[in-house]
Each structure stands twice: as C-alpha cells, then as structure tokens.
C-alpha positions as CSV (number, residue, x, y, z in Angstrom):
1,M,-0.1,0.4,0.2
2,E,1.2,3.3,-0.7
3,I,1.2,6.1,1.8
4,I,-0.4,9.3,0.5
5,Y,1.7,11.9,2.1
6,Q,1.2,15.9,2.0
7,K,3.7,18.5,3.4
8,Q,0.9,20.7,4.3
9,A,-2.3,18.9,6.3
10,E,-5.3,20.3,8.3
11,K,-4.3,21.9,11.5
12,G,-5.5,19.0,14.6
13,K,-4.5,16.3,12.3
14,Q,-0.8,17.4,11.0
15,C,2.4,14.9,11.6
16,Q,3.4,16.7,15.1
17,D,-0.3,15.9,16.6
18,C,0.4,12.1,15.5
19,Q,1.4,9.3,18.1
20,S,4.0,8.3,15.4
21,F,5.7,11.3,15.1
22,T,9.3,11.9,16.8
23,Q,10.7,15.4,16.4
24,K,14.0,16.1,15.6
25,A,15.8,17.7,18.7
26,D,17.4,20.3,16.2
27,D,14.9,21.3,14.3
28,P,11.2,21.5,15.5
29,A,9.6,21.4,11.9
30,A,11.3,18.5,11.1
31,G,11.1,14.9,12.3
32,T,10.5,11.1,11.4
33,C,7.8,8.9,11.3
34,F,8.6,5.0,10.7
35,G,12.2,5.9,10.2
36,K,10.9,8.5,7.4
37,D,11.8,12.1,7.1
38,V,8.5,14.5,7.5
39,V,8.0,17.9,8.3
40,A,5.5,18.9,11.6
41,E,3.0,20.5,9.3
42,G,2.9,17.6,7.5
43,G,0.4,14.3,7.3
44,C,-1.0,11.0,6.1
45,M,-3.9,8.8,5.9
46,F,-2.6,7.2,9.0
47,F,-3.0,9.9,11.6
48,K,-3.6,8.5,15.1
49,K,-4.3,11.5,17.3
50,K,-1.7,11.7,20.4
51,E,-3.1,10.4,23.4
52,G,-3.6,13.5,26.3
53,T,-3.8,16.1,23.7
54,C,-6.9,18.4,22.7
C-alpha cells in the first residue's frame, strides 16, 4: 500500500499531533515517522492523535 503524504495537512491532523511522529532535536519543524523524514505540519492517511492532547 502506498502512503499518501502531504507536506501541509489540516490543523489538528498534522504529523506533530500524531503518535508516530518523533520531532528532531535540532529542528522542531521536522521529524521522522516510521523511519521516514517528514515535516511537522505534514500529514498522511495513517494519522492517529497523540493520547492526552486536545
């Protein structure tokens, strides 16, 4: 299955709000998701909101 990734996602459904996102220590606007480089404001079809966030 191909992952459909967008560099700009809807607020509240961005990588930075997802359980699978790991922020890079040297760049808060970037990170990784399952070993792939992504941007914090991006998104994909496997979004799952972090627990404990509004």
